[in-house]
C-alpha positions in Angstrom: -36.1 30.6 -93.4 -36.5 26.9 -94.1 -33.0 26.7 -95.5 -31.6 28.2 -92.3 -33.6 26.0 -90.0 -32.7 23.0 -92.1 -29.0 23.9 -91.8 -29.3 24.1 -88.0 -31.1 20.8 -87.7 -28.8 18.9 -89.9 -25.7 20.3 -88.1 -27.0 19.0 -84.8 -25.6 15.7 -83.7 -28.4 13.2 -82.6 -26.8 11.8 -79.5 -26.1 15.1 -77.8 -29.6 16.3 -78.7 -31.2 13.3 -77.1 -29.2 13.7 -73.9 -30.1 17.4 -73.8 -33.8 16.6 -74.1 -33.6 13.9 -71.4 -32.0 16.2 -68.9 -34.6 18.9 -69.6 -37.4 16.7 -68.2 -36.5 17.2 -64.5 -37.0 21.0 -65.0 -40.7 20.4 -65.8 -41.3 19.4 -62.2 -40.5 22.7 -60.5 -42.3 24.7 -63.2 -45.5 22.8 -62.6 -45.0 22.5 -58.8 -44.1 25.9 -57.5 -47.6 27.5 -58.0 -49.3 24.5 -56.3 -46.8 24.5 -53.5 -47.3 28.2 -52.8 -51.0 27.9 -52.9 -51.2 24.9 -50.5 -48.5 26.3 -48.2 -50.4 29.7 -48.0 -53.7 28.0 -47.2 -52.0 25.8 -44.6 -50.4 28.7 -42.9 -53.6 30.7 -42.9 -55.5 27.7 -41.5 -52.9 27.3 -38.7 -51.3 24.1 -40.1 -47.7 25.3 -39.9 -46.2 21.8 -40.4 -48.2 21.2 -43.5 -47.1 24.5 -45.0 -43.5 23.8 -44.2 -43.8 20.4 -45.8 -45.1 22.0 -49.1 -42.2 24.5 -49.1 -39.7 21.7 -48.4 -41.1 19.8 -51.3 -40.8 22.9 -53.5 -37.2 23.2 -52.5 -36.5 19.6 -53.4 -38.1 20.1 -56.8 -36.0 23.2 -57.4 -32.8 21.2 -56.6 -33.9 18.5 -59.0 -34.5 21.0 -61.7 -31.1 22.7 -61.1 -29.3 19.3 -61.5 -31.1 18.9 -64.9 -30.2 22.5 -65.9 -26.5 21.9 -65.1 -26.4 18.9 -67.3 -28.1 20.8 -70.1 -25.4 23.5 -70.2 -22.7 20.8 -70.1 -24.1 19.3 -73.3 -24.9 22.5 -75.1 -21.4 22.8 -76.6 -21.7 19.4 -78.2 -24.7 20.8 -80.2 -23.4 24.2 -81.0 -19.7 23.8 -82.0 -20.4 21.5 -85.0 -22.6 24.3 -86.4 -19.8 26.8 -86.0 -17.3 24.4 -87.6 -19.6 23.8 -90.6 -20.0 27.6 -91.1 -16.3 28.2 -91.0 -15.7 25.6 -93.7 -18.5 27.2 -95.8 -17.1 30.7 -95.5 -13.6 29.7 -96.4 -14.5 27.4 -99.3 -17.0 30.1 -100.5 -14.3 32.8 -100.5 -11.9 30.6 -102.3 -14.5 29.4 -104.8 -15.6 32.9 -105.6 -12.0 34.0 -105.8 -12.8 37.1 -103.7 -12.4 37.9 -100.0 -14.3 41.2 -99.7 -16.7 40.7 -96.7 -15.2 37.3 -95.9 -13.4 38.6 -92.8 -16.7 40.0 -91.4 -18.4 36.7 -92.1 -15.7 34.6 -90.7 -15.3 36.6 -87.5 -18.3 38.5 -86.4 -21.1 36.9 -88.3 -20.1 33.3 -87.7 -19.9 34.1 -84.0 -23.3 35.7 -84.2 -24.8 32.5 -85.7 -23.0 30.3 -83.1 -24.2 32.4 -80.1 -27.7 32.9 -81.3 -28.1 29.2 -82.2 -27.0 28.3 -78.7 -29.5 30.8 -77.3 -32.3 29.5 -79.4 -31.7 26.0 -78.3 -31.9 27.1 -74.6 -34.9 29.3 -75.2 -36.9 26.7 -77.1 -36.1 24.1 -74.5 -36.8 26.4 -71.6 -40.1 27.7 -73.1 -41.4 24.2 -73.7 -40.5 23.1 -70.2 -42.1 26.2 -68.6 -45.2 26.2 -70.8 -45.9 22.5 -70.1 -45.2 22.9 -66.4 -47.3 26.1 -66.0 -50.3 25.0 -68.0 -50.3 21.7 -66.1 -50.0 23.5 -62.8 -52.7 26.1 -63.6 -55.2 23.5 -64.7 -54.5 21.5 -61.6 -54.7 24.6 -59.4 -57.9 26.2 -60.8 -59.4 26.2 -64.3 -60.9 29.6 -63.7 -57.5 31.1 -63.1 -56.2 29.4 -66.1 -58.9 30.9 -68.3 -58.1 34.4 -67.2 -54.3 34.0 -67.6 -53.5 31.8 -70.6 -55.5 33.7 -73.4 -53.7 37.0 -72.6 -50.4 35.3 -72.5 -51.0 33.9 -76.0 -52.2 37.3 -77.3 -49.0 38.9 -76.3 -47.0 36.2 -77.9 -49.1 36.5 -81.2 -48.5 40.3 -81.3 -44.8 39.8 -80.9 -44.8 37.1 -83.6 -46.5 39.6 -85.9 -43.5 41.9 -85.7 -41.1 39.4 -87.0 -41.5 40.4 -90.7 -40.7 44.0 -90.1 -37.9 43.1 -87.7 -36.3 40.7 -90.2 -36.1 43.4 -92.8 -34.4 45.8 -90.4 -32.0 43.2 -89.3 -31.0 42.5 -92.9 -30.5 46.2 -93.4 -28.3 46.3 -90.3 -26.1 43.5 -91.6 -25.7 45.0 -95.0 -24.7 48.2 -93.4 -22.2 46.4 -91.2 -20.5 44.7 -94.2 -20.5 47.9 -96.2 -18.8 49.7 -93.3 -16.2 47.0 -92.8 -15.3 46.9 -96.5 -15.1 50.7 -96.8 -13.0 51.0 -93.6 -10.6 48.2 -94.6 -10.1 49.7 -98.1 -9.5 53.2 -96.6 -7.0 51.9 -94.0 -5.2 49.9 -96.6 -4.6 53.0 -98.7 -4.0 55.4 -95.9 -0.4 56.2 -97.1 -1.5 57.0 -100.6 -4.5 59.0 -99.4 -2.2 61.1 -97.1 0.3 61.6 -99.9 -2.4 62.8 -102.3 -4.1 65.0 -99.7 -7.3 63.1 -100.0 -8.3 62.9 -96.3 -11.6 64.6 -96.9 -12.5 62.2 -99.7 -11.6 59.3 -97.4 -13.8 60.8 -94.7 -16.8 61.0 -97.1 -16.1 57.5 -98.3 -16.3 56.0 -94.8 -18.9 58.5 -93.5 -21.7 57.3 -95.8 -21.7 53.7 -94.5 -21.3 54.9 -90.9 -24.5 57.0 -91.2 -26.3 54.0 -92.9 -25.2 51.7 -90.1 -26.4 54.2 -87.4 -29.8 54.5 -89.1 -30.2 50.8 -89.3 -29.4 50.4 -85.6 -31.9 53.1 -84.7 -34.6 51.2 -86.7 -33.7 48.1 -84.7 -34.2 50.0 -81.4 -37.7 51.0 -82.5 -38.6 47.3 -83.0 -37.3 46.6 -79.5 -39.7 49.2 -78.1 -42.6 47.6 -79.8 -41.6 44.2 -78.4 -41.8 45.8 -74.9 -45.4 46.8 -75.6 -46.2 43.2 -76.6 -44.6 42.0 -73.4 -46.8 44.3 -71.4 -49.9 42.7 -73.0 -48.8 39.1 -72.5 -46.8 39.4 -69.3 -48.3 42.2 -67.2 -51.9 42.3 -68.3 -52.7 38.8 -66.9 -51.3 39.9 -63.6 -53.6 43.0 -63.6 -56.6 41.0 -64.7 -56.0 38.4 -62.1 -55.7 41.0 -59.3 -58.8 42.8 -60.6 -60.8 39.6 -60.7 -59.8 38.6 -57.2 -63.2 39.5 -55.6 -65.1 37.6 -58.2 -62.8 34.6 -57.9 -63.2 34.6 -54.1 -67.0 34.5 -54.6 -66.5 31.5 -56.8 -64.7 29.7 -54.0 -61.2 30.3 -55.0 -59.0 30.5 -51.9 -56.4 33.1 -51.1 -53.7 30.5 -51.5 -55.0 29.5 -54.9 -55.0 33.2 -56.0 -51.5 33.6 -54.8 -50.4 30.4 -56.5 -51.9 31.8 -59.8 -50.0 35.1 -59.3 -46.8 33.0 -58.7 -47.3 31.2 -62.0 -47.6 34.5 -63.8 -44.7 36.2 -62.2 -42.2 33.4 -62.0 -43.4 31.3 -64.9 -45.2 33.0 -67.8 -43.6 36.4 -67.6 -40.0 35.1 -67.8 -41.0 32.6 -70.4 -42.7 35.2 -72.6 -39.9 37.7 -72.2 -37.3 35.1 -73.2 -39.1 33.7 -76.2 -39.9 37.2 -77.4 -36.3 38.2 -77.1 -35.2 35.0 -78.9 -37.6 35.3 -81.8 -37.4 39.1 -82.2 -33.7 39.4 -81.7 -31.6 36.3 -81.5 -33.9 34.3 -83.8 -33.9 37.0 -86.5 -30.2 37.5 -86.2 -29.7 33.8 -86.6 -31.9 33.5 -89.7 -30.7 36.7 -91.4 -27.0 36.3 -90.6 -27.0 32.6 -91.5 -28.9 33.4 -94.7 -26.3 36.0 -95.7 -23.4 33.6 -94.9 -25.0 30.8 -97.0 -25.7 33.2 -99.9 -22.2 34.6 -99.9 -20.5 31.2 -99.4 -22.2 29.4 -102.2 -19.7 28.7 -105.0 -21.4 30.0 -108.2 -22.3 27.8 -111.0 -20.1 29.2 -113.7 -21.5 29.6 -117.1 -20.0 27.2 -119.7 -18.1 29.3 -122.2 -19.1 29.0 -125.8 -15.5 27.8 -126.3 -12.5 27.0 -124.0 -9.7 29.6 -123.9 -7.5 29.4 -127.0 -4.1 29.9 -125.7 -3.4 32.6 -123.1 -3.3 35.9 -124.9 -4.5 38.8 -122.7 -6.7 41.5 -124.3 -8.1 44.5 -122.5 -10.7 46.5 -124.5 -11.6 50.0 -123.2 -11.3 48.7 -119.6 -12.1 51.0 -116.7 -12.3 50.1 -113.0 -13.3 51.9 -109.8 -13.6 50.6 -106.3 -17.2 51.8 -105.9 -19.9 53.6 -107.8 -18.8 57.1 -106.6 -15.0 56.4 -106.5 -12.6 57.8 -109.1 -11.5 55.1 -111.6 -8.2 53.5 -110.9 -7.9 52.5 -114.5 -9.6 54.4 -117.3 -10.3 53.2 -120.9 -7.2 51.0 -121.0 -6.5 49.0 -124.1 -3.7 46.4 -123.9 -2.7 43.2 -125.7 -0.2 40.7 -124.2 0.5 38.2 -126.9 1.5 34.7 -126.2 5.2 34.6 -125.4 5.3 38.3 -124.4 7.2 39.6 -121.4 5.6 42.8 -120.1 6.7 44.9 -117.1 4.2 47.2 -115.5 5.5 50.3 -113.7 4.0 53.3 -112.0 3.7 55.1 -108.7 2.4 53.3 -105.7 -1.4 53.1 -105.7 -1.7 53.9 -109.4 -3.5 50.6 -110.2 -0.8 48.0 -111.0 -2.1 45.3 -108.7 -5.6 46.1 -109.7 -4.6 45.5 -113.3 -3.2 42.1 -112.3 -6.4 41.2 -110.6 -8.5 42.2 -113.6 -6.4 40.0 -115.9 -6.6 37.1 -113.5 -10.4 37.3 -113.2 -10.3 38.2 -109.5 -12.0 41.5 -110.2 -14.7 42.3 -112.9 -14.1 45.5 -114.9 -16.4 48.4 -114.3 -16.5 49.1 -118.0 -15.0 47.3 -121.0 -14.0 43.8 -121.5 -11.1 41.5 -120.4 -10.4 38.5 -122.5 -8.1 35.6 -121.5 -7.5 33.3 -124.4 -10.4 35.0 -126.1 -12.8 34.3 -123.3 -13.9 36.6 -120.4 -12.4 35.1 -117.2 -15.8 35.3 -115.4 -17.1 32.7 -117.9 -14.3 30.2 -117.3 -14.5 27.3 -114.8 -12.0 27.6 -111.9 -10.1 24.6 -113.3 -9.7 26.4 -116.7 -8.6 29.6 -115.0 -5.9 27.9 -112.9 -4.8 26.0 -115.9 -4.4 29.2 -117.9 -2.9 31.8 -115.5 -1.0 31.8 -112.2 -0.5 34.9 -110.1 2.0 35.6 -107.3 1.2 38.5 -104.9 3.7 40.4 -102.9 2.9 38.4 -99.7 3.7 34.8 -100.7 1.4 32.1 -99.3 3.1 29.1 -97.8 1.1 26.6 -95.6 2.2 24.2 -92.9 3.2 21.0 -94.6 6.1 19.5 -96.4 8.2 21.3 -99.0 6.9 18.9 -101.6 3.2 19.6 -100.7 3.8 23.4 -101.0 5.7 23.2 -104.3 3.3 20.8 -106.0 0.1 22.4 -104.8 -0.9 23.5 -108.3 0.4 20.4 -110.0 0.0 17.3 -107.9 1.0 15.0 -110.8 4.4 16.6 -111.4 7.3 14.2 -111.9 10.4 14.2 -109.7 12.4 15.6 -112.6 9.9 18.5 -113.1 9.8 19.3 -109.4 13.6 19.4 -109.2 13.9 21.5 -112.4 11.4 24.1 -111.0 13.2 24.4 -107.7 16.5 24.8 -109.3 15.3 27.2 -112.0 14.0 29.8 -109.6 17.1 29.5 -107.3 15.3 27.8 -104.4 17.5 24.7 -104.3 19.9 26.0 -101.5 16.8 26.8 -99.4 15.2 23.4 -99.9 18.5 21.7 -99.0 18.8 23.8 -95.9 15.3 22.9 -94.9 16.0 19.2 -95.2 14.8 18.3 -98.6 11.3 17.9 -100.1 10.1 15.8 -97.2 11.0 18.5 -94.7 8.1 20.1 -92.7 7.6 23.8 -93.5 6.5 26.2 -90.8 5.7 29.5 -92.4 6.4 31.6 -89.3 9.9 30.3 -89.2 10.6 31.4 -92.8 11.7 34.9 -93.9 9.5 36.8 -96.4 12.1 36.1 -99.1 12.2 32.4 -98.3 8.4 32.2 -98.6 8.6 33.9 -101.9 11.2 31.4 -103.2 8.8 28.5 -102.4 5.9 30.3 -104.0 8.0 31.0 -107.1 8.9 27.3 -107.4 5.2 26.4 -107.1 4.1 28.9 -109.8 7.0 27.8 -112.1 5.8 24.2 -111.8 2.2 25.2 -112.5 0.7 24.2 -115.8 -0.5 27.7 -116.4 1.2 29.4 -119.4 0.5 32.9 -118.2 2.5 34.0 -115.1 1.8 37.2 -113.3 4.4 38.3 -110.7 2.8 41.1 -108.6 6.0 42.3 -106.8 6.5 38.6 -106.1 10.3 39.1 -105.8 10.3 42.2 -103.7 11.8 40.5 -100.6 14.7 38.9 -102.7 18.0 40.6 -103.3 18.7 41.7 -106.9 20.8 38.7 -107.9 18.1 36.3 -106.6 15.4 38.3 -108.3 17.3 38.2 -111.6 17.5 34.4 -111.4 13.8 34.0 -110.7 12.6 36.5 -113.4 15.0 35.1 -116.0 13.7 31.6 -115.2 10.1 32.7 -115.8 11.1 34.6 -118.9 12.7 31.4 -120.3 9.7 29.3 -119.2 7.2 28.5 -122.1 4.4 31.1 -122.0 3.9 34.7 -121.2 5.1 36.8 -118.2 3.7 40.0 -116.7 5.8 41.5 -113.9 4.6 44.3 -111.6 8.1 45.9 -111.3 9.6 47.5 -108.2 13.2 47.7 -109.6 14.4 49.1 -112.8 16.2 45.8 -113.5 12.8 44.1 -113.8 11.7 46.6 -116.4 14.9 46.4 -118.4 14.6 42.6 -118.6 11.2 42.8 -120.2 10.4 42.9 -123.9 7.9 45.7 -123.3 7.1 48.1 -120.5 3.6 49.5 -119.6 3.6 52.8 -117.8 0.5 53.7 -115.7 0.1 57.3 -114.7 -3.6 57.6 -113.8 -4.6 59.5 -116.9 -3.3 57.4 -119.7 -1.0 54.5 -120.4 2.1 54.1 -122.6 3.7 50.9 -123.9 7.3 50.7 -125.2 10.8 49.7 -124.3 13.2 51.5 -121.9 14.8 53.8 -124.5 11.5 54.8 -126.1 9.7 55.5 -122.9 12.5 57.6 -121.4 12.0 59.9 -124.4 8.1 59.8 -124.6 7.0 59.6 -120.9 8.1 62.1 -118.4 6.7 59.9 -115.6 8.9 56.9 -116.7 11.9 59.1 -117.0 11.4 60.4 -113.5 10.8 56.9 -112.1 13.8 55.6 -113.9 15.8 58.4 -112.4 14.7 57.5 -108.9 15.5 53.8 -109.7 19.1 54.5 -111.0 21.9 56.1 -108.9 24.3 58.7 -110.5 26.9 56.0 -110.8 24.5 53.8 -112.7 23.8 51.3 -109.9 20.3 50.0 -109.8 18.3 50.9 -106.7 14.8 50.0 -105.4 12.1 52.3 -106.5 11.0 55.0 -104.1 7.6 55.8 -105.5 6.8 59.4 -106.5 3.3 60.5 -105.5 1.0 60.3 -108.5 -0.1 63.9 -108.5 3.5 65.0 -109.1 3.8 63.1 -112.4 2.9 64.7 -115.6 2.1 62.7 -118.8 4.3 63.3 -121.8 3.2 66.0 -124.1 
């Protein structure tokens, strides 16, 4: 909790905080004055002094107007305190997702959870400020009005607050459970929606329902637990907010015998109803709901956004050979493995094409090799070292991966192309652009200094810029995960032949038969086993590859784009 509070305090700018505190002072006056005004006005009216009573009420109105002016200025300055906190959190979430090389849960943190922290932090500022203002004003007013009334009211108020405070430990645990369930549900739903086509093709709707149903039930149970905590807070509010009122009314005859006037008793009731009750209700809600959500949510954001301290490998990667030893991977403890007991070696200088039906695990294999996913079983070695033990700089210097959706950011062509190699010379930059066939595009855009707006580029144009960036990268292992799918076959041939001629190794997730035919070796994934060989060999040994190649190639021999065959229709070679 100290870490979360320290984060909030350090994110607050000093000048806006001072201004907010200064404008809070006028609100103390009506908090302290309304009970006194009601008491004196009541006694004056009962004593026949109408003008005196009206004067007290006019003074109360003037104090309320002064407090409203201060409250208006407080809200105007609240944004200056809250928005820097949100900005700092967004930077932490984004840098944490990039530093951890994984985005699962990052969307939930960036959207819902950051907004929860921003809103609850703003609420806590208002609640703490309002509680202090009200408490100072009411205590001052009660002591000025009648110490006897203060003795009857204030201890019960503090007891209700203490009971509510005692619930915070249990409430914090249940809020954490709710947030864990929320992230689990978001991750399961996103994974299911992403694979809805494959799930439908395989007839796995029931499995998908069970996969999402478990986190839905867990989330519902967590929300029910939070509702029980809210019911207990209501009981605490009855002790601290309503019991003082009952005691004060019950003690009215005794107070009258002690010389307490009717107006003084009514003034005390006014302090309870209009001061202590709202203040207690607000602070209990803030600590038991908003405060807990702030601490727990911010804690999870900070935990997930910390870039891990990578272990220093016993040795740096020696080259860029890829070795998978009995590797299996599943997207969850109860999910079927996407890859099972896979053994593969991609030697330095090798050119490997990976083929298989859609959803069979080709992109998963690419992410395992790159260190973006840890294997469920077995070991992945990159240059003889597990990717998880390499520093990010060693990883980016060893391998580069291009996904199907190329990333291009707003900036110049030069900034996009040299993003992975800022010290590249003009000759190297020009050679990379020309090698992958991007020179006509760069010339049309206006040269290296031209501004790039990603939304104005086609998917193929974005892929060309990303291909030039990867080609220029110092990494000797390049992985193209359908990175040329938006290019026409001639442009794809130019790019792939450039990477094949580039020093190092190349792994291509193929979507056209031409990509497989250009490779030195072909890896066929079929869900039950894997085969490696060349085109001629695999057509003879693998029924799946022969079927895929048949879908790739027209009767006249023309190469076509792969139309994936559902995985359950493919049978391994006997």
